[in-house]
N, C-alpha and C positions, 0 to 999 in steps of 0.2 A: 504494500500501501505506500502510494507518494502523498505526503503530507503539504501541506500550504500553509504554515502558523505563521500570522504576522507578527512580528515583536516591533513596536514603537521603541526608541531610543533616543531621547536627547542627548545635543553633544557633549554634555558635562556628563552624560551616563558612558557615553562611548568612551570618552577618556579614564573615566575611572575603571571601566572594564580593560582597557588598555593596559592601565595602572597596575588594575591586579593580576593582568595575565603577565605583565614583564616583572614582576616584582619588584619592581622602582619605579621612580619618578620619570614619567615619558610625556613628550607634548603632543602625540600623535594620537587618534582617535581609533580605536576598535573595527577592523573591518567585517563586511558581511561573512566573507569566507572565514574569519576569526570565529566570528558567533554561531556562524552554522556547525562549526567544526565542536562549540562549546557545546550547544544542543546535542549535536549526534554523541559527544562522551558522556551527557547526563544518560540519554537514553540507554546505551552501551555499558555505562555501570548499573542501572535498574537491570538490563536484562540479564546482566550477570549475576547481580544479588537473585534474580529467579530462576536462574538454570537449573537447579535442582526440585523446584516447588514443582509440584502434583497439578495438573491442568486440570483437574477437577477441584481444585482447592481455591476457597474464597481469597480473590486478593487482598492482599494485606502489607504493611510497610516490615521489612524483617525486623526482627529482634533487637538487632544491633543498633540498627538505625532509631527504631522507637525509641531506646534507652538515653539516645541524644538529643530529644526533642526538648528537652530544656534548652538548650544550645541556641532555640528559634525564641528573637525577644518577642517579650509579652503581646508588645502592639500586634502581633499574626496570630494570636491564639484562635482567632474564627478563621483561619484557613484550613483547607481538607488536608489530610496526610501529606498527599500528592503534591500538594503545594509545597509543605514544610519539606519533604525529601529533598527536591530539586534546591531549594535553598538552601539545606546542609552542603547535597553536592556540590553547588557553587563555590561555597567556602572552602569545601574540603580539596577543591580540585585545583585551587591556587595555592594549596600549602596554609591554609591561615585558618583561623578561629577567630568567629566576630568577637568582637571586643563590646 
């Protein structure tokens, strides 16, 4: 299945993503290709977590990630678990914890 998910980012957000990916202060903005790779990486990581799951089991967040939900700021408490997992994956992918 091919998806076409629109992601709208401001120039400031694009710069913040470029900084996060580079691990240092940069003036450039993240490219479409980098955003695409980042999203694909999130999906690949999710699929690897589900690799051994039974196809008939109800989908849920892996227990290892469920215990990390307290890392998600309280202002996102109303977000679904899938969103929170993506949020955690984003921070983990750049090798930093949210402070």
